[in-house]
C-alpha positions in Angstrom: 87.9 4.9 -157.6 86.4 7.2 -160.3 85.1 10.6 -159.5 81.4 9.6 -159.7 81.7 6.7 -157.3 83.8 8.9 -154.9 81.0 11.5 -154.8 78.3 8.9 -154.1 80.4 7.4 -151.3 81.0 10.9 -149.8 77.3 11.7 -149.9 76.4 8.4 -148.2 78.9 9.1 -145.4 77.8 12.7 -145.0 74.2 11.6 -144.8 75.0 9.0 -142.1 76.9 11.6 -140.1 74.0 14.1 -140.4 71.5 11.7 -138.9 70.4 12.7 -135.4 70.1 10.2 -132.5 66.9 8.2 -132.6 64.0 9.7 -130.7 63.0 7.5 -127.7 59.8 5.6 -128.2 57.0 5.7 -125.7 58.0 2.2 -124.7 61.6 3.3 -124.1 60.4 6.2 -122.0 58.1 3.9 -120.0 61.0 1.6 -119.3 63.2 4.5 -118.2 60.6 5.7 -115.8 60.1 2.2 -114.4 63.9 1.9 -113.9 64.1 5.2 -112.2 61.2 4.3 -109.9 62.8 1.0 -109.0 66.2 2.7 -108.4 64.7 5.2 -106.0 62.5 2.8 -104.2 63.5 0.2 -101.7 62.0 -3.1 -100.5 62.6 -3.7 -96.8 60.8 -7.0 -96.6 57.3 -6.2 -95.3 58.1 -2.5 -95.7 57.5 -1.3 -99.3 58.9 2.2 -100.1 57.4 3.8 -103.3 59.1 6.8 -104.9 57.9 9.4 -107.4 60.2 11.5 -109.5 59.0 15.0 -110.4 61.3 16.6 -113.0 61.3 20.4 -112.6 58.5 20.3 -110.0 58.0 20.9 -106.3 56.1 18.3 -104.3 52.4 19.0 -104.9 51.7 18.6 -101.1 54.9 19.4 -99.2 55.2 17.8 -95.8 56.0 21.3 -94.4 56.7 24.8 -95.6 59.7 25.0 -97.9 62.3 27.8 -97.5 63.3 29.9 -100.4 66.6 29.1 -102.2 68.3 32.4 -103.4 69.0 32.5 -107.1 67.7 28.9 -107.2 66.9 26.9 -110.3 64.6 24.0 -109.4 65.9 20.6 -110.7 63.1 18.5 -109.3 61.8 16.4 -106.4 61.7 12.9 -105.1 58.7 11.8 -103.0 59.0 8.6 -100.9 56.0 7.0 -99.2 55.8 3.7 -97.3 53.2 1.3 -96.1 54.2 1.6 -92.4 55.1 4.3 -89.9 58.3 2.4 -89.2 59.7 3.9 -92.4 58.7 7.6 -92.4 57.5 9.4 -95.5 60.0 11.8 -96.9 60.5 14.4 -99.7 63.7 15.7 -101.3 63.9 18.8 -103.4 66.9 19.7 -105.5 68.1 23.1 -106.6 71.1 24.7 -108.3 72.0 28.2 -107.2 74.4 30.9 -108.6 74.8 32.2 -105.0 77.7 31.2 -102.8 77.2 28.5 -100.1 77.5 31.1 -97.4 74.8 33.2 -99.1 72.5 30.2 -99.5 73.0 29.1 -95.9 72.2 32.6 -94.6 69.1 32.9 -96.8 67.8 29.4 -95.8 68.3 30.2 -92.1 66.3 33.4 -92.4 63.6 31.8 -94.4 63.3 28.8 -92.0 62.9 31.2 -89.0 60.2 33.2 -90.8 58.3 29.9 -91.6 58.3 28.8 -88.0 61.0 26.1 -88.1 63.2 25.6 -85.0 66.9 24.8 -85.3 68.0 21.6 -83.7 70.1 22.2 -80.6 73.7 21.8 -81.6 72.7 20.3 -85.0 71.3 16.8 -85.6 73.3 13.6 -85.3 76.9 13.2 -84.4 79.0 16.3 -85.1 82.6 15.4 -85.1 84.8 18.3 -86.0 88.0 16.3 -85.9 89.5 13.4 -87.7 89.9 12.8 -91.4 88.3 15.5 -93.5 87.3 15.4 -97.2 88.4 18.1 -99.5 85.0 19.7 -99.5 82.5 19.0 -96.8 78.9 20.2 -97.5 77.4 22.8 -95.3 74.3 21.5 -93.5 71.2 22.9 -91.6 68.8 21.0 -89.5 65.4 22.2 -88.2 62.1 20.8 -86.9 58.4 21.5 -86.3 57.5 19.5 -83.2 53.7 19.8 -83.5 53.8 18.2 -86.9 56.6 15.8 -86.0 58.6 17.1 -89.0 62.3 17.1 -89.5 64.1 19.3 -92.1 67.7 19.0 -93.4 69.5 21.0 -96.0 72.8 20.1 -97.7 74.8 22.9 -99.5 77.8 22.1 -101.6 79.8 24.1 -104.2 80.4 22.2 -107.4 82.4 24.2 -110.0 80.5 27.5 -110.5 77.2 26.2 -109.1 76.0 25.7 -105.5 74.0 22.4 -105.2 71.2 22.5 -102.6 69.2 19.6 -101.4 66.2 20.1 -99.1 64.9 17.1 -97.2 61.7 16.8 -95.2 60.6 13.7 -93.3 58.1 12.6 -90.7 59.6 11.5 -87.4 57.5 10.1 -84.7 60.5 10.0 -82.4 61.3 13.7 -82.8 60.8 14.7 -79.2 63.2 12.0 -78.0 65.8 13.1 -80.5 65.6 16.7 -79.4 66.0 15.7 -75.8 69.0 13.6 -76.7 70.6 16.5 -78.6 70.0 18.8 -75.6 71.7 16.3 -73.2 74.5 15.7 -75.7 75.3 19.4 -75.7 76.9 19.1 -72.3 79.3 16.4 -73.4 82.9 16.9 -74.4 83.6 17.3 -78.1 86.1 15.0 -79.8 89.7 15.5 -79.0 90.9 14.6 -82.5 92.3 17.4 -84.6 90.9 17.9 -88.1 93.2 16.3 -90.7 93.0 17.9 -94.1 94.0 16.0 -97.3 97.6 16.6 -98.5 98.1 17.7 -102.1 97.3 15.1 -104.6 95.1 13.2 -102.1 91.4 12.4 -102.1 89.8 11.4 -98.8 86.5 9.7 -98.2 85.7 9.8 -94.4 84.1 6.5 -93.3 82.9 7.5 -89.8 83.9 8.7 -86.4 82.8 8.1 -82.9 83.7 7.7 -79.3 83.3 9.2 -75.9 84.9 9.4 -72.4 88.1 10.9 -74.0 88.6 8.0 -76.5 87.7 8.7 -80.1 88.3 7.2 -83.5 88.1 8.4 -87.1 88.5 6.3 -90.2 88.8 7.0 -93.9 89.5 5.6 -97.4 92.3 7.5 -99.2 93.6 7.7 -102.7 96.9 9.4 -103.1 100.0 9.7 -105.3 102.0 9.7 -102.0 103.5 6.6 -100.4 102.2 5.4 -97.0 105.3 6.8 -95.3 104.8 10.2 -97.1 101.1 10.3 -96.1 102.1 9.5 -92.5 104.6 12.4 -92.5 102.1 14.8 -94.0 99.4 14.0 -91.5 102.0 13.8 -88.7 102.9 17.5 -89.4 99.3 18.4 -88.9 99.2 16.5 -85.6 102.3 18.2 -84.4 100.8 21.6 -85.3 97.8 20.6 -83.1 100.0 19.9 -80.1 100.6 16.2 -80.5 104.1 14.9 -79.6 105.5 11.9 -81.7 106.7 8.9 -79.6 107.4 6.1 -82.1 106.9 4.8 -85.6 106.5 1.2 -86.9 106.2 -0.5 -90.3 104.8 -4.0 -90.6 104.3 -5.2 -94.1 102.1 -2.6 -95.8 100.9 -1.0 -92.6 102.7 2.0 -91.0 101.7 3.2 -87.5 102.8 6.2 -85.5 102.4 6.6 -81.7 101.7 10.0 -80.2 101.0 11.8 -76.8 99.0 14.9 -76.2 97.2 16.7 -73.3 93.4 17.2 -73.6 91.4 20.2 -72.4 91.2 18.8 -68.8 95.0 18.4 -68.7 94.8 14.6 -69.0 97.6 12.7 -70.8 96.1 11.0 -73.9 97.7 8.5 -76.3 97.2 9.0 -80.0 97.6 6.4 -82.8 97.7 7.1 -86.5 97.7 4.0 -88.8 97.8 3.7 -92.6 97.5 0.5 -94.5 98.1 0.2 -98.3 95.3 -1.8 -99.8 96.4 -1.4 -103.4 98.8 0.9 -105.2 97.7 4.4 -104.3 94.8 3.3 -102.2 94.9 3.3 -98.4 92.8 2.6 -95.3 93.5 5.0 -92.4 92.5 5.4 -88.8 93.2 8.0 -86.2 92.5 7.2 -82.6 92.9 8.8 -79.1 93.1 6.5 -76.1 92.3 7.9 -72.7 92.6 5.9 -69.5 90.6 7.5 -66.8 90.3 6.2 -63.2 
């Protein structure tokens, strides 16, 4: 290629590389807004839930007084409304904060008290301290305003150098009954499952926990570089540290199970079972259970 043709080709390539991305047209932006609205809305048959996305804005009419987020940068809000009281209206507000999760939690608690919110007795919903744990569980706060039938929840999670904060407000016509249930539940025994932390190189997604009367279960999906036997040993070490005594171990195909015995806070002998099943290379389903037989 001669010098002149080479320069022409080089200029053409340089011009193409220098071009910026095309600016979205009004039609493109309209489709994006419609897609976002559809993604945030749900259709429950006769119940239609409409959602509004407010970028960088608070709800123009908050359902209740919003607490202050320390060092918070407002990301935006999502407002959901429905055509029936069976699906309550709700609002979510998103912030990033440079403060630590502990600082955010303390500031929110003080702000909520000053605004007249009342903390839920013992928190809201099942609070299982034991069983399979994720690497980072978000901090949470729950409060209410009984006269307005309003429920408030905050989630606080550290992601890198930023603390992500989500504030949720919702109407709840069954609020009084939920508070009474929480007060009754406060006298019940907590779970007797110890908290199991992820071993090194392992990611855990808890799938749920529940039980009562001394028998409890916790399940999780696990991704790990460890084998099922290695995972069982790693979790078994944590169970032994919590006072569980190993009784037996069994392998059937891709499922390994260990049997345990421990004594609960009322001096009852309880059976424990830890099971891991390999669903695919490096992927497992896990369950931890306590089985109490009371006369």
